[in-house]
DSSP file (Angstrom, degrees, kcal/mol; ACC not computed):
  #  RESIDUE AA STRUCTURE BP1 BP2  ACC     N-H-->O    O-->H-N    N-H-->O    O-->H-N    TCO  KAPPA ALPHA  PHI   PSI    X-CA   Y-CA   Z-CA
    1    1 A L     >        0   0    0      0, 0.0     4,-2.1     0, 0.0     5,-0.2   0.000 360.0 360.0 360.0 -39.3   71.1  -95.9 -201.5
    2    2 A G  H  >  +     0   0    0      1,-0.2     4,-2.2     2,-0.2     5,-0.1   0.880 360.0  52.4 -63.0 -37.6   70.3  -99.1 -203.4
    3    3 A A  H  > S+     0   0    0      2,-0.2     4,-2.3     1,-0.2    -1,-0.2   0.884 108.3  50.9 -65.9 -37.9   72.2  -97.8 -206.5
    4    4 A L  H  > S+     0   0    0      2,-0.2     4,-2.4     1,-0.2    -1,-0.2   0.886 109.4  50.4 -67.0 -37.9   75.2  -97.1 -204.4
    5    5 A V  H  X S+     0   0    0     -4,-2.1     4,-2.5     2,-0.2    -2,-0.2   0.910 109.8  51.0 -64.7 -41.2   75.2 -100.6 -202.9
    6    6 A L  H  X S+     0   0    0     -4,-2.2     4,-2.1     2,-0.2    -2,-0.2   0.910 110.3  48.4 -62.3 -42.3   74.9 -102.0 -206.4
    7    7 A V  H  X S+     0   0    0     -4,-2.3     4,-1.1     2,-0.2    -1,-0.2   0.906 110.6  52.5 -63.4 -40.7   77.9 -100.0 -207.6
    8    8 A W  H  < S+     0   0    0     -4,-2.4     3,-0.5     1,-0.2    -2,-0.2   0.917 111.6  45.6 -60.5 -43.6   79.8 -101.1 -204.5
    9    9 A L  H >< S+     0   0    0     -4,-2.5     3,-1.1     1,-0.2    -1,-0.2   0.848 109.3  55.2 -69.4 -33.8   79.0 -104.8 -205.3
   10   10 A R  H 3< S+     0   0    0     -4,-2.1    -1,-0.2     1,-0.3    -2,-0.2   0.704 102.1  58.1 -73.0 -19.4   79.9 -104.3 -209.0
   11   11 A T  T >< S+     0   0    0     -4,-1.1     3,-1.5    -3,-0.5    -1,-0.3   0.090  75.9 145.4 -97.8  23.6   83.4 -103.0 -208.1
   12   12 A D  T <   +     0   0    0     -3,-1.1     3,-0.1     1,-0.2    -3,-0.1  -0.322  58.7  37.1 -60.9 140.6   84.3 -106.1 -206.1
   13   13 A G  T 3  S+     0   0    0      1,-0.4    -1,-0.2    -2,-0.0     2,-0.2   0.315  92.5 109.6  98.7  -7.4   88.0 -107.0 -206.4
   14   14 A M  S <  S-     0   0    0     -3,-1.5    -1,-0.4     1,-0.1    -3,-0.0  -0.537  80.9 -85.2 -94.0 165.5   89.3 -103.5 -206.4
   15   15 A A     >  -     0   0    0     -2,-0.2     4,-2.5     1,-0.1     5,-0.2  -0.344  41.2-113.5 -65.0 152.5   91.2 -101.8 -203.6
   16   16 A L  H  > S+     0   0    0      1,-0.2     4,-2.5     2,-0.2     5,-0.2   0.893 115.7  49.6 -58.5 -44.6   89.0 -100.3 -200.9
   17   17 A I  H  > S+     0   0    0      1,-0.2     4,-2.1     2,-0.2    -1,-0.2   0.868 111.2  50.1 -66.0 -35.4   90.0  -96.7 -201.7
   18   18 A A  H  > S+     0   0    0      2,-0.2     4,-2.5     1,-0.2    -2,-0.2   0.914 110.8  49.4 -67.6 -42.4   89.3  -97.2 -205.4
   19   19 A R  H  X S+     0   0    0     -4,-2.5     4,-2.6     1,-0.2    -2,-0.2   0.924 111.4  48.9 -61.5 -44.2   85.9  -98.7 -204.6
   20   20 A M  H  X S+     0   0    0     -4,-2.5     4,-2.6     1,-0.2    -1,-0.2   0.902 111.4  50.1 -63.2 -40.7   85.0  -95.8 -202.3
   21   21 A G  H  X S+     0   0    0     -4,-2.1     4,-2.6     2,-0.2    -1,-0.2   0.912 111.7  47.2 -63.8 -42.8   86.1  -93.3 -204.9
   22   22 A I  H  X S+     0   0    0     -4,-2.5     4,-2.5     2,-0.2     5,-0.2   0.912 113.3  48.2 -66.1 -42.6   84.0  -94.9 -207.6
   23   23 A V  H  X S+     0   0    0     -4,-2.6     4,-2.5     2,-0.2    -2,-0.2   0.929 114.0  46.7 -64.4 -44.5   80.9  -95.1 -205.4
   24   24 A L  H  X S+     0   0    0     -4,-2.6     4,-2.3    -5,-0.2    -2,-0.2   0.913 113.8  47.7 -64.7 -41.9   81.3  -91.5 -204.3
   25   25 A A  H  X S+     0   0    0     -4,-2.6     4,-2.5     2,-0.2    -2,-0.2   0.903 112.8  49.0 -65.8 -40.1   81.8  -90.3 -207.9
   26   26 A S  H  X S+     0   0    0     -4,-2.5     4,-2.5     2,-0.2    -2,-0.2   0.916 111.8  48.8 -65.3 -42.6   78.8  -92.3 -209.1
   27   27 A G  H  X S+     0   0    0     -4,-2.5     4,-2.5    -5,-0.2    -2,-0.2   0.902 111.8  49.2 -62.5 -40.9   76.7  -91.0 -206.4
   28   28 A A  H  X S+     0   0    0     -4,-2.3     4,-2.5     2,-0.2     5,-0.3   0.906 110.8  49.8 -66.2 -41.3   77.7  -87.4 -207.1
   29   29 A I  H  X>S+     0   0    0     -4,-2.5     4,-2.5     1,-0.2     5,-0.6   0.928 113.8  46.1 -62.2 -44.5   77.1  -87.9 -210.9
   30   30 A G  H  X5S+     0   0    0     -4,-2.5     4,-1.3     3,-0.2    -2,-0.2   0.901 114.4  47.4 -64.4 -41.5   73.6  -89.3 -210.1
   31   31 A Y  H  <5S+     0   0    0     -4,-2.5    -2,-0.2    -5,-0.2    -1,-0.2   0.890 121.8  34.0 -68.4 -40.7   72.8  -86.5 -207.6
   32   32 A V  H  <5S+     0   0    0     -4,-2.5     4,-0.4    -5,-0.2    -2,-0.2   0.925 130.2  28.8 -82.9 -47.6   73.9  -83.7 -209.8
   33   33 A A  H  X5S+     0   0    0     -4,-2.5     4,-2.6    -5,-0.3     5,-0.3   0.707 101.1  80.7 -91.4 -20.6   73.0  -84.8 -213.3
   34   34 A G  H  X<S+     0   0    0     -4,-1.3     4,-2.4    -5,-0.6     5,-0.2   0.911  92.9  45.7 -56.0 -51.5   70.1  -87.1 -212.5
   35   35 A P  H  > S+     0   0    0      0, 0.0     4,-2.0     0, 0.0    -1,-0.2   0.893 115.1  47.9 -62.2 -38.3   67.4  -84.4 -212.2
   36   36 A E  H  > S+     0   0    0     -4,-0.4     4,-2.2     2,-0.2    -2,-0.2   0.907 112.5  48.1 -68.4 -40.7   68.5  -82.6 -215.4
   37   37 A I  H  X S+     0   0    0     -4,-2.6     4,-2.7     2,-0.2     5,-0.2   0.873 109.2  54.9 -66.3 -36.2   68.7  -85.8 -217.4
   38   38 A A  H  X>S+     0   0    0     -4,-2.4     4,-2.0    -5,-0.3     5,-1.3   0.906 109.3  47.0 -63.5 -41.4   65.2  -86.7 -216.1
   39   39 A L  H  <5S+     0   0    0     -4,-2.0    -2,-0.2     2,-0.2    -1,-0.2   0.915 113.8  48.2 -63.8 -42.0   63.8  -83.4 -217.4
   40   40 A W  H  <5S+     0   0    0     -4,-2.2    -2,-0.2     1,-0.2    -1,-0.2   0.891 120.3  36.2 -66.4 -41.0   65.5  -83.8 -220.7
   41   41 A L  H  <5S-     0   0    0     -4,-2.7    -1,-0.2    -5,-0.1    -2,-0.2   0.688 102.8-127.6 -86.4 -19.0   64.3  -87.4 -221.2
   42   42 A G  T  <5 +     0   0    0     -4,-2.0    -3,-0.2     1,-0.2    -4,-0.1   0.825  63.1 134.4  74.7  31.5   60.9  -86.9 -219.6
   43   43 A T      < -     0   0    0     -5,-1.3    -1,-0.2    -6,-0.2    -2,-0.1  -0.664  67.8 -76.0-107.7 164.7   61.4  -89.8 -217.2
   44   44 A P     >  -     0   0    0      0, 0.0     4,-2.1     0, 0.0     5,-0.2  -0.364  41.4-131.7 -60.3 138.4   60.6  -90.1 -213.5
   45   45 A E  H  > S+     0   0    0      1,-0.2     4,-2.5     2,-0.2     5,-0.2   0.907 101.5  48.4 -63.3 -45.6   63.4  -88.3 -211.5
   46   46 A R  H  > S+     0   0    0      1,-0.2     4,-2.1     2,-0.2    -1,-0.2   0.904 112.3  49.0 -64.4 -40.8   64.1  -91.0 -208.9
   47   47 A L  H  > S+     0   0    0      1,-0.2     4,-2.3     2,-0.2    -1,-0.2   0.902 112.1  49.0 -64.3 -40.5   64.3  -93.7 -211.6
   48   48 A T  H  X S+     0   0    0     -4,-2.1     4,-2.9     2,-0.2     5,-0.2   0.892 108.4  53.3 -67.5 -39.3   66.7  -91.6 -213.7
   49   49 A I  H  X S+     0   0    0     -4,-2.5     4,-2.3     2,-0.2    -1,-0.2   0.913 110.3  47.8 -62.0 -42.1   68.9  -90.8 -210.6
   50   50 A V  H  X S+     0   0    0     -4,-2.1     4,-2.4     2,-0.2     5,-0.2   0.931 113.3  48.1 -63.8 -44.9   69.2  -94.6 -210.0
   51   51 A G  H  X S+     0   0    0     -4,-2.3     4,-2.3     1,-0.2    -2,-0.2   0.913 113.0  46.8 -62.5 -43.7   70.0  -95.3 -213.6
   52   52 A V  H  X S+     0   0    0     -4,-2.9     4,-0.7     2,-0.2    -1,-0.2   0.894 112.6  50.9 -66.0 -39.3   72.6  -92.5 -213.8
   53   53 A T  H  < S+     0   0    0     -4,-2.3     3,-0.5    -5,-0.2    -2,-0.2   0.914 112.7  45.1 -64.8 -42.5   74.2  -93.6 -210.5
   54   54 A V  H  < S+     0   0    0     -4,-2.4     4,-0.3     1,-0.2    -2,-0.2   0.869 116.1  45.9 -70.5 -36.1   74.5  -97.2 -211.7
   55   55 A L  H  X S+     0   0    0     -4,-2.3     4,-1.9    -5,-0.2    -1,-0.2   0.521  88.9  92.4 -84.5  -3.6   75.8  -96.3 -215.1
   56   56 A G  H  X S+     0   0    0     -4,-0.7     4,-2.5    -3,-0.5    -1,-0.2   0.920  82.9  50.8 -55.2 -49.5   78.3  -93.8 -213.5
   57   57 A P  H  > S+     0   0    0      0, 0.0     4,-2.8     0, 0.0    -1,-0.2   0.865 107.5  54.8 -60.1 -34.0   81.2  -96.3 -213.3
   58   58 A L  H  > S+     0   0    0     -4,-0.3     4,-2.3     2,-0.2    -2,-0.2   0.923 109.6  46.6 -63.2 -42.9   80.7  -97.2 -217.0
   59   59 A A  H  X S+     0   0    0     -4,-1.9     4,-2.4     2,-0.2    -1,-0.2   0.901 113.1  49.5 -65.3 -40.7   81.0  -93.6 -217.9
   60   60 A L  H  X S+     0   0    0     -4,-2.5     4,-2.4     2,-0.2    -2,-0.2   0.917 112.3  47.1 -64.6 -43.1   84.1  -93.2 -215.7
   61   61 A E  H  X S+     0   0    0     -4,-2.8     4,-2.5     2,-0.2    -2,-0.2   0.900 112.5  49.7 -65.7 -40.6   85.8  -96.3 -217.2
   62   62 A T  H  X S+     0   0    0     -4,-2.3     4,-2.3    -5,-0.2    -2,-0.2   0.919 112.1  47.5 -64.3 -43.6   85.0  -95.2 -220.7
   63   63 A A  H  X S+     0   0    0     -4,-2.4     4,-2.4     2,-0.2    -2,-0.2   0.911 112.6  49.1 -64.4 -41.9   86.4  -91.7 -220.1
   64   64 A A  H  X S+     0   0    0     -4,-2.4     4,-2.4     2,-0.2    -2,-0.2   0.912 112.0  48.4 -64.4 -42.0   89.6  -93.2 -218.5
   65   65 A A  H  X S+     0   0    0     -4,-2.5     4,-2.3     1,-0.2    -1,-0.2   0.898 111.4  50.2 -65.1 -39.6   90.1  -95.6 -221.4
   66   66 A A  H  X S+     0   0    0     -4,-2.3     4,-2.5     2,-0.2    -2,-0.2   0.910 111.2  48.6 -65.5 -41.1   89.6  -92.9 -223.9
   67   67 A L  H  X S+     0   0    0     -4,-2.4     4,-2.2     2,-0.2    -2,-0.2   0.906 112.1  48.4 -65.4 -40.9   92.1  -90.6 -222.2
   68   68 A L  H  X S+     0   0    0     -4,-2.4     4,-1.6     2,-0.2    -1,-0.2   0.893 112.4  49.3 -65.8 -38.1   94.7  -93.4 -221.9
   69   69 A W  H  X S+     0   0    0     -4,-2.3     4,-1.1     1,-0.2    -2,-0.2   0.912 112.8  46.5 -66.8 -42.3   94.2  -94.2 -225.6
   70   70 A L  H  < S+     0   0    0     -4,-2.5     7,-0.3     1,-0.2    -2,-0.2   0.847 110.3  53.6 -69.4 -33.0   94.6  -90.6 -226.6
   71   71 A K  H  < S+     0   0    0     -4,-2.2    -1,-0.2     1,-0.2    -2,-0.2   0.847 107.0  52.7 -67.7 -32.9   97.7  -90.2 -224.4
   72   72 A R  H  < S+     0   0    0     -4,-1.6    -1,-0.2     1,-0.3    -2,-0.2   0.775 117.2  37.5 -73.0 -26.3   99.3  -93.2 -226.1
   73   73 A D    >X  +     0   0    0     -4,-1.1     4,-1.5    -3,-0.2     3,-0.6  -0.708  63.4 170.5-128.7  79.7   98.7  -91.7 -229.6
   74   74 A P  H 3> S+     0   0    0      0, 0.0     4,-2.3     0, 0.0     5,-0.2   0.790  77.6  61.0 -64.1 -27.6   99.3  -87.9 -229.6
   75   75 A A  H 3> S+     0   0    0      1,-0.2     4,-2.0     2,-0.2     5,-0.1   0.899 104.5  48.9 -65.0 -38.9   99.1  -87.7 -233.4
   76   76 A H  H <> S+     0   0    0     -3,-0.6     4,-2.5     2,-0.2    -1,-0.2   0.891 109.1  52.9 -67.0 -38.4   95.6  -89.0 -233.3
   77   77 A L  H  X S+     0   0    0     -4,-1.5     4,-2.4    -7,-0.3    -2,-0.2   0.914 108.7  49.7 -62.0 -42.7   94.7  -86.5 -230.6
   78   78 A A  H  X S+     0   0    0     -4,-2.3     4,-2.1     1,-0.2    -1,-0.2   0.896 111.0  49.6 -63.3 -39.7   96.0  -83.7 -232.8
   79   79 A E  H  X S+     0   0    0     -4,-2.0     4,-2.4     2,-0.2    -2,-0.2   0.901 110.3  50.3 -66.0 -41.1   94.0  -84.9 -235.7
   80   80 A M  H  X S+     0   0    0     -4,-2.5     4,-2.3     1,-0.2    -2,-0.2   0.912 111.3  48.3 -63.3 -42.7   90.8  -85.1 -233.7
   81   81 A L  H  X S+     0   0    0     -4,-2.4     4,-1.6     2,-0.2    -1,-0.2   0.882 110.5  52.2 -65.0 -37.3   91.3  -81.6 -232.4
   82   82 A R  H  <>S+     0   0    0     -4,-2.1     5,-2.3     1,-0.2     6,-0.7   0.929 112.1  44.8 -63.8 -45.3   91.9  -80.4 -235.9
   83   83 A L  H ><5S+     0   0    0     -4,-2.4     3,-1.2     3,-0.2    -2,-0.2   0.859 109.3  56.6 -66.9 -34.7   88.7  -82.0 -237.2
   84   84 A W  H 3<5S+     0   0    0     -4,-2.3    -1,-0.2     1,-0.3    -2,-0.2   0.849 103.5  54.3 -65.4 -33.5   86.8  -80.6 -234.1
   85   85 A R  T 3<5S-     0   0    0     -4,-1.6    -1,-0.3    -5,-0.1    -2,-0.2   0.478 136.3 -85.4 -78.6  -1.5   87.9  -77.1 -235.1
   86   86 A G  T < 5S-     0   0    0     -3,-1.2    -3,-0.2    -4,-0.2    -2,-0.2   0.612  71.5 -66.7 107.7  16.6   86.4  -77.6 -238.5
   87   87 A G      <       0   0    0     -5,-2.3    -4,-0.2    -6,-0.2    -5,-0.1   0.636 360.0 360.0  83.8  14.1   89.3  -79.3 -240.3
   88   88 A K              0   0    0     -6,-0.7    -5,-0.1    -5,-0.0    -6,-0.1   0.449 360.0 360.0 -97.2 360.0   91.6  -76.3 -240.3
């Protein structure tokens, strides 16, 4: 709950619906991925869930920025996909 409050406070200045969406998405990411990440890292589960929840908006913003950048430059997207397939 504390992590969700922190995410709510960090999104100050956004529209109410956007803030609610970000908080809900961050909470969902923390709830779903937190235990698995804790097992993978070997860290306490509750601490990892809080960390993942707080860093959720950062991951969402990074993904959104990457998608907007790739949409703006389709040639670069095609080159990345070509390299991902092994350069063919």
